[in-house]
N, CA, C, O and CB atoms as a CASP TS submission, in Angstrom:
PFRMAT TS
TARGET T0000
AUTHOR 0000-0000-0000
METHOD Language model
MODEL 1
PARENT N/A
ATOM      1  N   UNK     1       9.753 -10.796   8.713  1.00  0.00           N
ATOM      2  CA  UNK     1       8.647  -9.653   9.032  1.00  0.00           C
ATOM      3  C   UNK     1       8.698  -8.758   8.149  1.00  0.00           C
ATOM      4  O   UNK     1       7.601  -8.465   7.671  1.00  0.00           O
ATOM      5  CB  UNK     1       8.746  -8.927  10.302  1.00  0.00           C
ATOM      6  N   UNK     2       9.777  -8.090   7.667  1.00  0.00           N
ATOM      7  CA  UNK     2       9.780  -7.276   6.367  1.00  0.00           C
ATOM      8  C   UNK     2       8.927  -8.096   5.281  1.00  0.00           C
ATOM      9  O   UNK     2       8.127  -7.393   4.665  1.00  0.00           O
ATOM     10  CB  UNK     2      11.380  -7.017   5.813  1.00  0.00           C
ATOM     11  N   UNK     3       8.949  -9.226   4.992  1.00  0.00           N
ATOM     12  CA  UNK     3       8.335  -9.637   3.538  1.00  0.00           C
ATOM     13  C   UNK     3       7.091  -9.891   4.107  1.00  0.00           C
ATOM     14  O   UNK     3       6.344 -10.107   3.152  1.00  0.00           O
ATOM     15  CB  UNK     3       9.011 -10.990   2.611  1.00  0.00           C
ATOM     16  N   UNK     4       6.476  -9.982   5.124  1.00  0.00           N
ATOM     17  CA  UNK     4       5.191 -10.217   5.603  1.00  0.00           C
ATOM     18  C   UNK     4       4.126  -8.900   5.411  1.00  0.00           C
ATOM     19  O   UNK     4       2.952  -8.794   5.056  1.00  0.00           O
ATOM     20  CB  UNK     4       5.379 -10.620   7.110  1.00  0.00           C
ATOM     21  N   UNK     5       5.498  -7.691   5.967  1.00  0.00           N
ATOM     22  CA  UNK     5       4.581  -6.510   5.902  1.00  0.00           C
ATOM     23  C   UNK     5       4.205  -5.914   4.105  1.00  0.00           C
ATOM     24  O   UNK     5       3.173  -5.374   3.709  1.00  0.00           O
ATOM     25  CB  UNK     5       5.477  -5.216   6.896  1.00  0.00           C
ATOM     26  N   UNK     6       5.360  -6.235   3.379  1.00  0.00           N
ATOM     27  CA  UNK     6       5.402  -5.815   1.954  1.00  0.00           C
ATOM     28  C   UNK     6       4.383  -6.994   1.097  1.00  0.00           C
ATOM     29  O   UNK     6       3.806  -6.663   0.061  1.00  0.00           O
ATOM     30  CB  UNK     6       7.165  -5.806   1.388  1.00  0.00           C
ATOM     31  N   UNK     7       4.286  -8.081   1.552  1.00  0.00           N
ATOM     32  CA  UNK     7       2.948  -8.905   0.733  1.00  0.00           C
ATOM     33  C   UNK     7       1.955  -8.381   1.316  1.00  0.00           C
ATOM     34  O   UNK     7       1.126  -7.929   0.527  1.00  0.00           O
ATOM     35  CB  UNK     7       2.755 -10.584   0.837  1.00  0.00           C
ATOM     36  N   UNK     8       1.684  -8.251   2.527  1.00  0.00           N
ATOM     37  CA  UNK     8       0.373  -7.496   2.997  1.00  0.00           C
ATOM     38  C   UNK     8      -0.027  -6.405   2.180  1.00  0.00           C
ATOM     39  O   UNK     8      -1.115  -6.361   1.607  1.00  0.00           O
ATOM     40  CB  UNK     8       0.501  -6.925   4.363  1.00  0.00           C
ATOM     41  N   UNK     9       0.927  -5.443   2.118  1.00  0.00           N
ATOM     42  CA  UNK     9       0.980  -3.994   1.618  1.00  0.00           C
ATOM     43  C   UNK     9       0.390  -4.082   0.115  1.00  0.00           C
ATOM     44  O   UNK     9      -0.441  -3.233  -0.205  1.00  0.00           O
ATOM     45  CB  UNK     9       2.625  -3.341   1.652  1.00  0.00           C
ATOM     46  N   UNK    10       0.747  -4.988  -0.749  1.00  0.00           N
ATOM     47  CA  UNK    10       0.850  -5.588  -1.711  1.00  0.00           C
ATOM     48  C   UNK    10      -0.739  -6.180  -2.020  1.00  0.00           C
ATOM     49  O   UNK    10      -1.422  -5.807  -2.975  1.00  0.00           O
ATOM     50  CB  UNK    10       1.992  -6.519  -1.501  1.00  0.00           C
ATOM     51  N   UNK    11      -1.059  -6.934  -1.251  1.00  0.00           N
ATOM     52  CA  UNK    11      -2.610  -7.472  -1.237  1.00  0.00           C
ATOM     53  C   UNK    11      -3.764  -6.621  -1.087  1.00  0.00           C
ATOM     54  O   UNK    11      -4.862  -6.748  -1.629  1.00  0.00           O
ATOM     55  CB  UNK    11      -2.812  -8.363  -0.180  1.00  0.00           C
ATOM     56  N   UNK    12      -3.293  -5.561  -0.122  1.00  0.00           N
ATOM     57  CA  UNK    12      -4.177  -4.146  -0.109  1.00  0.00           C
ATOM     58  C   UNK    12      -4.309  -3.567  -1.051  1.00  0.00           C
ATOM     59  O   UNK    12      -5.466  -3.310  -1.383  1.00  0.00           O
ATOM     60  CB  UNK    12      -3.826  -3.170   0.598  1.00  0.00           C
ATOM     61  N   UNK    13      -3.465  -3.217  -1.694  1.00  0.00           N
ATOM     62  CA  UNK    13      -2.875  -2.225  -2.602  1.00  0.00           C
ATOM     63  C   UNK    13      -3.875  -2.943  -3.822  1.00  0.00           C
ATOM     64  O   UNK    13      -4.797  -2.310  -4.335  1.00  0.00           O
ATOM     65  CB  UNK    13      -0.913  -2.222  -2.789  1.00  0.00           C
ATOM     66  N   UNK    14      -3.617  -4.043  -4.115  1.00  0.00           N
ATOM     67  CA  UNK    14      -4.423  -4.698  -5.354  1.00  0.00           C
ATOM     68  C   UNK    14      -5.972  -4.666  -4.855  1.00  0.00           C
ATOM     69  O   UNK    14      -6.772  -4.349  -5.736  1.00  0.00           O
ATOM     70  CB  UNK    14      -3.876  -6.442  -5.720  1.00  0.00           C
ATOM     71  N   UNK    15      -6.421  -4.901  -3.781  1.00  0.00           N
ATOM     72  CA  UNK    15      -7.677  -5.062  -3.573  1.00  0.00           C
ATOM     73  C   UNK    15      -8.167  -3.416  -3.846  1.00  0.00           C
ATOM     74  O   UNK    15      -9.260  -3.248  -4.387  1.00  0.00           O
ATOM     75  CB  UNK    15      -7.952  -5.785  -2.058  1.00  0.00           C
ATOM     76  N   UNK    16      -7.388  -2.287  -3.484  1.00  0.00           N
ATOM     77  CA  UNK    16      -7.620  -0.912  -3.448  1.00  0.00           C
ATOM     78  C   UNK    16      -7.986  -0.769  -5.137  1.00  0.00           C
ATOM     79  O   UNK    16      -8.982  -0.229  -5.616  1.00  0.00           O
ATOM     80  CB  UNK    16      -6.198   0.028  -2.789  1.00  0.00           C
ATOM     81  N   UNK    17      -6.978  -1.358  -5.790  1.00  0.00           N
ATOM     82  CA  UNK    17      -6.936  -1.150  -7.238  1.00  0.00           C
ATOM     83  C   UNK    17      -8.204  -1.556  -7.704  1.00  0.00           C
ATOM     84  O   UNK    17      -8.879  -0.797  -8.400  1.00  0.00           O
ATOM     85  CB  UNK    17      -5.828  -1.896  -7.952  1.00  0.00           C
ATOM     86  N   UNK    18      -8.647  -2.847  -7.336  1.00  0.00           N
ATOM     87  CA  UNK    18      -9.949  -2.997  -8.256  1.00  0.00           C
ATOM     88  C   UNK    18     -10.887  -2.673  -7.506  1.00  0.00           C
ATOM     89  O   UNK    18     -11.955  -3.076  -7.966  1.00  0.00           O
ATOM     90  CB  UNK    18     -10.290  -4.328  -8.856  1.00  0.00           C
ATOM     91  N   UNK    19     -11.000  -2.088  -6.489  1.00  0.00           N
ATOM     92  CA  UNK    19     -12.239  -1.311  -6.081  1.00  0.00           C
ATOM     93  C   UNK    19     -12.376  -0.069  -6.674  1.00  0.00           C
ATOM     94  O   UNK    19     -13.538   0.314  -6.800  1.00  0.00           O
ATOM     95  CB  UNK    19     -12.305  -1.079  -4.694  1.00  0.00           C
ATOM     96  N   UNK    20     -11.520   0.644  -7.061  1.00  0.00           N
ATOM     97  CA  UNK    20     -11.573   1.919  -7.563  1.00  0.00           C
ATOM     98  C   UNK    20     -11.960   1.988  -9.008  1.00  0.00           C
ATOM     99  O   UNK    20     -11.701   1.053  -9.766  1.00  0.00           O
ATOM    100  CB  UNK    20     -10.340   2.538  -7.352  1.00  0.00           C
ATOM    101  N   UNK    21     -12.619   3.155  -9.439  1.00  0.00           N
ATOM    102  CA  UNK    21     -13.416   3.312 -10.657  1.00  0.00           C
ATOM    103  C   UNK    21     -12.775   4.319 -11.642  1.00  0.00           C
ATOM    104  O   UNK    21     -13.049   4.510 -12.827  1.00  0.00           O
ATOM    105  CB  UNK    21     -14.838   3.770 -10.289  1.00  0.00           C
ATOM    106  N   UNK    22     -11.775   4.964 -10.787  1.00  0.00           N
ATOM    107  CA  UNK    22     -11.346   5.874 -11.841  1.00  0.00           C
ATOM    108  C   UNK    22      -9.735   6.048 -12.030  1.00  0.00           C
ATOM    109  O   UNK    22      -9.043   5.302 -11.336  1.00  0.00           O
ATOM    110  CB  UNK    22     -11.980   7.239 -11.526  1.00  0.00           C
ATOM    111  N   UNK    23      -9.214   6.762 -12.714  1.00  0.00           N
ATOM    112  CA  UNK    23      -7.955   7.022 -12.644  1.00  0.00           C
ATOM    113  C   UNK    23      -7.074   7.467 -11.846  1.00  0.00           C
ATOM    114  O   UNK    23      -5.929   7.097 -11.587  1.00  0.00           O
ATOM    115  CB  UNK    23      -7.819   7.479 -13.230  1.00  0.00           C
ATOM    116  N   UNK    24      -8.019   8.686 -11.308  1.00  0.00           N
ATOM    117  CA  UNK    24      -7.696   9.455 -10.274  1.00  0.00           C
ATOM    118  C   UNK    24      -7.754   8.947  -8.654  1.00  0.00           C
ATOM    119  O   UNK    24      -7.003   9.214  -7.716  1.00  0.00           O
ATOM    120  CB  UNK    24      -8.512  10.507 -10.494  1.00  0.00           C
ATOM    121  N   UNK    25      -8.952   8.113  -8.731  1.00  0.00           N
ATOM    122  CA  UNK    25      -8.967   7.351  -7.485  1.00  0.00           C
ATOM    123  C   UNK    25      -8.227   5.761  -7.612  1.00  0.00           C
ATOM    124  O   UNK    25      -8.429   4.894  -6.762  1.00  0.00           O
ATOM    125  CB  UNK    25     -10.586   7.241  -7.051  1.00  0.00           C
ATOM    126  N   UNK    26      -7.477   5.585  -8.639  1.00  0.00           N
ATOM    127  CA  UNK    26      -6.688   5.127  -8.520  1.00  0.00           C
ATOM    128  C   UNK    26      -5.414   5.149  -8.180  1.00  0.00           C
ATOM    129  O   UNK    26      -4.744   4.221  -7.728  1.00  0.00           O
ATOM    130  CB  UNK    26      -6.837   4.922  -8.986  1.00  0.00           C
ATOM    131  N   UNK    27      -5.019   6.499  -8.466  1.00  0.00           N
ATOM    132  CA  UNK    27      -3.496   7.392  -7.915  1.00  0.00           C
ATOM    133  C   UNK    27      -3.732   7.676  -6.681  1.00  0.00           C
ATOM    134  O   UNK    27      -2.709   7.616  -6.000  1.00  0.00           O
ATOM    135  CB  UNK    27      -3.054   8.916  -8.644  1.00  0.00           C
ATOM    136  N   UNK    28      -4.886   8.030  -5.978  1.00  0.00           N
ATOM    137  CA  UNK    28      -5.090   8.480  -4.626  1.00  0.00           C
ATOM    138  C   UNK    28      -4.837   7.148  -3.350  1.00  0.00           C
ATOM    139  O   UNK    28      -4.319   7.232  -2.237  1.00  0.00           O
ATOM    140  CB  UNK    28      -6.726   9.107  -4.639  1.00  0.00           C
ATOM    141  N   UNK    29      -5.481   5.886  -4.113  1.00  0.00           N
ATOM    142  CA  UNK    29      -4.903   4.460  -3.421  1.00  0.00           C
ATOM    143  C   UNK    29      -3.924   4.151  -3.485  1.00  0.00           C
ATOM    144  O   UNK    29      -3.505   3.605  -2.464  1.00  0.00           O
ATOM    145  CB  UNK    29      -5.282   3.401  -3.702  1.00  0.00           C
ATOM    146  N   UNK    30      -2.903   4.284  -4.705  1.00  0.00           N
ATOM    147  CA  UNK    30      -1.578   4.096  -4.889  1.00  0.00           C
ATOM    148  C   UNK    30      -0.907   4.994  -4.008  1.00  0.00           C
ATOM    149  O   UNK    30      -0.114   4.413  -3.267  1.00  0.00           O
ATOM    150  CB  UNK    30      -1.188   4.255  -6.237  1.00  0.00           C
ATOM    151  N   UNK    31      -0.974   6.184  -3.864  1.00  0.00           N
ATOM    152  CA  UNK    31      -0.393   6.912  -2.827  1.00  0.00           C
ATOM    153  C   UNK    31      -0.541   6.417  -1.499  1.00  0.00           C
ATOM    154  O   UNK    31       0.433   6.109  -0.812  1.00  0.00           O
ATOM    155  CB  UNK    31      -0.845   8.131  -2.850  1.00  0.00           C
ATOM    156  N   UNK    32      -1.816   6.323  -1.082  1.00  0.00           N
ATOM    157  CA  UNK    32      -2.278   5.769   0.344  1.00  0.00           C
ATOM    158  C   UNK    32      -1.503   4.424   1.030  1.00  0.00           C
ATOM    159  O   UNK    32      -1.282   4.112   2.200  1.00  0.00           O
ATOM    160  CB  UNK    32      -3.855   5.352   0.169  1.00  0.00           C
ATOM    161  N   UNK    33      -1.167   3.710  -0.414  1.00  0.00           N
ATOM    162  CA  UNK    33      -0.499   2.396   0.135  1.00  0.00           C
ATOM    163  C   UNK    33       0.875   2.506   0.168  1.00  0.00           C
ATOM    164  O   UNK    33       1.607   1.820   0.881  1.00  0.00           O
ATOM    165  CB  UNK    33      -0.803   1.163  -0.667  1.00  0.00           C
ATOM    166  N   UNK    34       1.340   3.628  -0.834  1.00  0.00           N
ATOM    167  CA  UNK    34       2.941   3.973  -0.712  1.00  0.00           C
ATOM    168  C   UNK    34       3.300   4.631   0.766  1.00  0.00           C
ATOM    169  O   UNK    34       4.416   4.470   1.261  1.00  0.00           O
ATOM    170  CB  UNK    34       3.406   5.167  -1.982  1.00  0.00           C
ATOM    171  N   UNK    35       2.332   5.329   1.379  1.00  0.00           N
ATOM    172  CA  UNK    35       2.523   5.831   2.567  1.00  0.00           C
ATOM    173  C   UNK    35       2.494   5.059   3.917  1.00  0.00           C
ATOM    174  O   UNK    35       3.098   5.265   4.969  1.00  0.00           O
ATOM    175  CB  UNK    35       1.720   6.704   2.589  1.00  0.00           C
ATOM    176  N   UNK    36       1.513   4.017   3.517  1.00  0.00           N
ATOM    177  CA  UNK    36       1.709   2.749   4.502  1.00  0.00           C
ATOM    178  C   UNK    36       2.955   2.052   4.488  1.00  0.00           C
ATOM    179  O   UNK    36       3.790   1.874   5.376  1.00  0.00           O
ATOM    180  CB  UNK    36       0.737   1.689   4.227  1.00  0.00           C
ATOM    181  N   UNK    37       2.915   1.774   3.558  1.00  0.00           N
ATOM    182  CA  UNK    37       4.326   0.939   3.152  1.00  0.00           C
ATOM    183  C   UNK    37       5.449   1.617   3.890  1.00  0.00           C
ATOM    184  O   UNK    37       6.143   1.181   4.809  1.00  0.00           O
ATOM    185  CB  UNK    37       4.719   0.971   1.419  1.00  0.00           C
ATOM    186  N   UNK    38       5.471   2.895   3.219  1.00  0.00           N
ATOM    187  CA  UNK    38       6.793   3.283   3.953  1.00  0.00           C
ATOM    188  C   UNK    38       6.798   3.557   5.430  1.00  0.00           C
ATOM    189  O   UNK    38       7.862   3.576   6.048  1.00  0.00           O
ATOM    190  CB  UNK    38       7.326   4.491   3.362  1.00  0.00           C
ATOM    191  N   UNK    39       5.539   3.790   6.070  1.00  0.00           N
ATOM    192  CA  UNK    39       5.287   4.005   7.635  1.00  0.00           C
ATOM    193  C   UNK    39       5.907   2.628   8.048  1.00  0.00           C
ATOM    194  O   UNK    39       6.874   2.578   8.809  1.00  0.00           O
ATOM    195  CB  UNK    39       3.501   4.246   8.175  1.00  0.00           C
ATOM    196  N   UNK    40       5.429   1.723   7.621  1.00  0.00           N
ATOM    197  CA  UNK    40       5.610   0.354   8.021  1.00  0.00           C
ATOM    198  C   UNK    40       7.454   0.057   7.811  1.00  0.00           C
ATOM    199  O   UNK    40       8.026  -0.516   8.738  1.00  0.00           O
ATOM    200  CB  UNK    40       4.479  -0.716   6.920  1.00  0.00           C
ATOM    201  N   UNK    41       8.058   0.373   6.893  1.00  0.00           N
ATOM    202  CA  UNK    41       9.626   0.514   6.819  1.00  0.00           C
ATOM    203  C   UNK    41      10.127   0.762   7.754  1.00  0.00           C
ATOM    204  O   UNK    41      10.862  -0.031   8.342  1.00  0.00           O
ATOM    205  CB  UNK    41      10.159   1.336   6.087  1.00  0.00           C
ATOM    206  N   UNK    42       9.857   1.982   8.166  1.00  0.00           N
ATOM    207  CA  UNK    42      10.384   3.310   9.106  1.00  0.00           C
ATOM    208  C   UNK    42      10.232   2.326  10.200  1.00  0.00           C
ATOM    209  O   UNK    42      11.303   1.834  10.554  1.00  0.00           O
ATOM    210  CB  UNK    42       9.379   5.015   9.234  1.00  0.00           C
ATOM    211  N   UNK    43       8.953   1.822  10.961  1.00  0.00           N
ATOM    212  CA  UNK    43       9.098   1.078  12.335  1.00  0.00           C
ATOM    213  C   UNK    43       9.869   0.275  12.065  1.00  0.00           C
ATOM    214  O   UNK    43      10.726   0.178  12.943  1.00  0.00           O
ATOM    215  CB  UNK    43       8.003   0.449  12.993  1.00  0.00           C
ATOM    216  N   UNK    44      10.065  -0.682  10.878  1.00  0.00           N
ATOM    217  CA  UNK    44      10.803  -1.657  11.112  1.00  0.00           C
ATOM    218  C   UNK    44      12.340  -1.697  11.305  1.00  0.00           C
ATOM    219  O   UNK    44      13.077  -2.631  11.619  1.00  0.00           O
ATOM    220  CB  UNK    44      10.496  -2.316  10.286  1.00  0.00           C
ATOM    221  N   UNK    45      12.612  -0.327  11.007  1.00  0.00           N
ATOM    222  CA  UNK    45      14.098   0.125  11.030  1.00  0.00           C
ATOM    223  C   UNK    45      14.558   0.296  12.516  1.00  0.00           C
ATOM    224  O   UNK    45      15.750   0.114  12.764  1.00  0.00           O
ATOM    225  CB  UNK    45      14.304   1.569  10.214  1.00  0.00           C
ATOM    226  N   UNK    46      13.623   0.660  13.601  1.00  0.00           N
ATOM    227  CA  UNK    46      14.097   0.994  14.530  1.00  0.00           C
ATOM    228  C   UNK    46      13.624   0.141  15.548  1.00  0.00           C
ATOM    229  O   UNK    46      14.002   0.296  16.709  1.00  0.00           O
ATOM    230  CB  UNK    46      13.961   2.183  14.650  1.00  0.00           C
TER
END
């Protein structure tokens, strides 16, 4: 289950990075992706 979540998060991050046009936008996209991944990991622990 965790592997699927991580794979999905990586795929989403790849799409977000491909869609952004600036370094600042990439940083924000990466930060959001990390937050989502962290939230999914916390839910999986419970």
